[in-house]
N, C-alpha and C positions, 0 to 999 in steps of 0.2 A: 851843410850837413851831408855826410856821405850817404849815398844811396844804399839801401839794404839789399842784399842779394835775394833774388826771387826764391820763394819757398818751394821746395820740392820734396816729395815723399820718397823715402828709400824704397828701392825695389826689393821685393821679397824673393828670396831664393826659391826656385821651384823644388818641391819635394821629389826626391828620386823615386822612380817607380820600382815597386818590388819585383824582383825577378820571379818568373813563374816556377812553381815547385816542380822539380823533376822526380820521376818515379825512383824509388829506391833501387840500389844496385843489388843483384842477387846475393853477393857476399854479405851485405847488411841484413837481408832477410834471413839468411841462414844463421848468422851470428845472434840476432835477436831471438829467433825461435829456440836456439840452443841455450839461451841464457836462463830460461824459466822452464820448469817442469809442468807448469799449468798454462791454460789458455782460457781466454774469456770469449764466450759466444753471445752475441747480442742478436736475439731473434725477435723481431717485431717490437723492439724496445725493452724486452725482458732479458736481463743478463744472467747467464749461467757460467759458472767457473768450474772447470774440471781438469783432470790430468790429461796430458797428451797421450799417454799410454792407453787411456780409456777409448780414445778414438781409434787407436791402432788395432782394436779387436775386430773392427769391420773395415779392412783396408780398401775394399772396392766401392764403398759408399762415398757420398759427397764429402762428409766430414773426415772419413778415413784418408781421402786424397789431399785434404787440406795441408797436412804436415809436410807433404812432399812438394808443395808448390814453392818454388824458389825464385819466381819472377813476378813482376807486377801484373803482367798479362794473365799468367796462369792463376794468380790469386783472384782476379776479377772474373775468371771463368767459374770459380767455385762460390765466391761470396759477392755481395753487392757493394761492399765498402770495407775498409779496414784501417786500423791505426796501429802501426808497428810500435810506436812509443808506449801505447797502453796494452799492447799484445792482445788487441780486441778485433774481432771479425764480425761484421754485421750482415745479417740475412733478413731480407724483407719478406718474412713468411708469417704464417699463423702461429702466434706465441703459445696458445693453449694446446694445439696439436703437437707442438714440439716436445711437450712434456712426455708424451708417449714415446716419441722417437728417442729422446735422451735416456729414458728408462730402459729402452732396448739395449743401448750401449753399456749401461751400467749393470744390468741384471741378466741380459740375454733373453728377456721375455718381452714380447710385443703384444700390447693390448690396445683396443680401440675404446676411446672414451664414450660413455653411454649417450651423452648429448651431442656427439659429433656426427655430422652428416657423412654417410658412407662414401659418397662421391668425393667430397672435399678431403676426407681422410685418405682416399685412394690417390688423389692428386698430390697430397703431401708425401705419401710413401714414394711416389714416382720421383718427386723433386729430390728427396734425400737419398734416392738410390737404394731403397729397401723393398724387397719383393713381399707381396702380401701373403706368400706361402709361409712366412715366419710368424704369422698371427697365431696366438695360442688357440687351442681347440675350443675354449670357452667363448671366443670372439669370432671364430671362423664362420660358423653358420649365420650368426647375426649380421656380420659384415656383408656376406655374399647375398643374404636375403634382402637386406636394405638396399644394397647396390642394385639388385635386379628390380626391386620395386621402383626405385628412382628412374632407372633406365626405361621401364615400361611407361611411367608417367610422362617422361620426356618424349617417348615415341607417340603417345596419344596426343600430346599437345602439338607436336609437329604435324600430325595428320589433320588435326582440327584447323591449324593455321593454313595448311595447303588447301583444305576444302573451302575455307572462307575466302581465300585468294581466288580460287576458281570461280566461286559464285560472284564475286565482285567483278571479275573480268567478263563474265557472261552478261550480268545486268548493267555493267557500266560502259558498254560499247556504244559510243556516239549518243549519249543521253540527250543532248540538245537537239540533234537531228530527229531523234525518235519523238521528242515532245512536239516539235514543229509539225511532223507528219501527222501525229495524233490530232493536233488542233485543226489541221486542214481538213481531215476526214470526218471528225466528230463534233467540231465546234464551228458551225457556219458563220456565227457572228464575230469570230475572233479576228478576221481580217477580210480584205476585199478578195484576196485569192481564195479564201475558204468559201466565200459566197459564190464565186464563179464556179468552183468545183461542185458545189451543191446543186446549182442550177443545171450544170452539165449532166450531173448524175440523174436528175429528174427527167431531163429531156431524153437522155439515153434510155431510161426505164420506159418512157412513153413510146419511144420508137420501137423498143422490143415488144411492147404490148401490141402495137399495130401490126408488127410483122408476125407475131406469134398467134394473134387472135384477130384476124381481119373481120370476120362475121360479127363478133361481139362488138368490135369498135364501130362497125357500120350501124348496128342496131342502136348503139348509144347515141350516135350522131342523129339518127332519124328521130329518136325519142325527144331529144333536145329541140329539134326543129319543130316538131308537132306542138310542143309546149309553148314555143314562142309564137306560133300562128294562132293558138287558141285565144 
């Protein structure tokens, strides 16, 4: 009988590694932007669709500069991510605050939401490149009043924290050494060293009594001697 050839498993061909995606060329960015009159803005997961010309009304703002970005680097300076295939640009910002921002592009009127924190809304305005001077008169006083109240609360909290830190530094200096010194002076039975110090203090006090009041000390010694002889 002929010997069977040894069994061997076929070698699997290694899968080719995918080439890293390269940033799009400027000509591709320009062509895709020109293909559509509309643009999709994804702000914190909430998608808004509007016309490019709506953003052109405020050319010096962040969104106003978006249309003129023709390189990968310049786009990432404006937004956090983008998809040219979907004509979508992502901004990792507060989605509810953006409704007031977007309304400003569409109507030219800037309002602050009633439930919005004044400091947070001010940060959103700074991010989108919009000055708070454009706030409507009905929101100006409320915005600045709330902002000042929040700043005052933050100042008081900062002063309280600084005061607490100062007290901790004063009371917390060498706590172990302070406790040991207290035990030596005020707790004679806490250690042998404390007992020695206590005895020394009593001897020292007795010496001072002899030195300061010799007559009294002499009379006390005589009185004790007479009692022993009686």
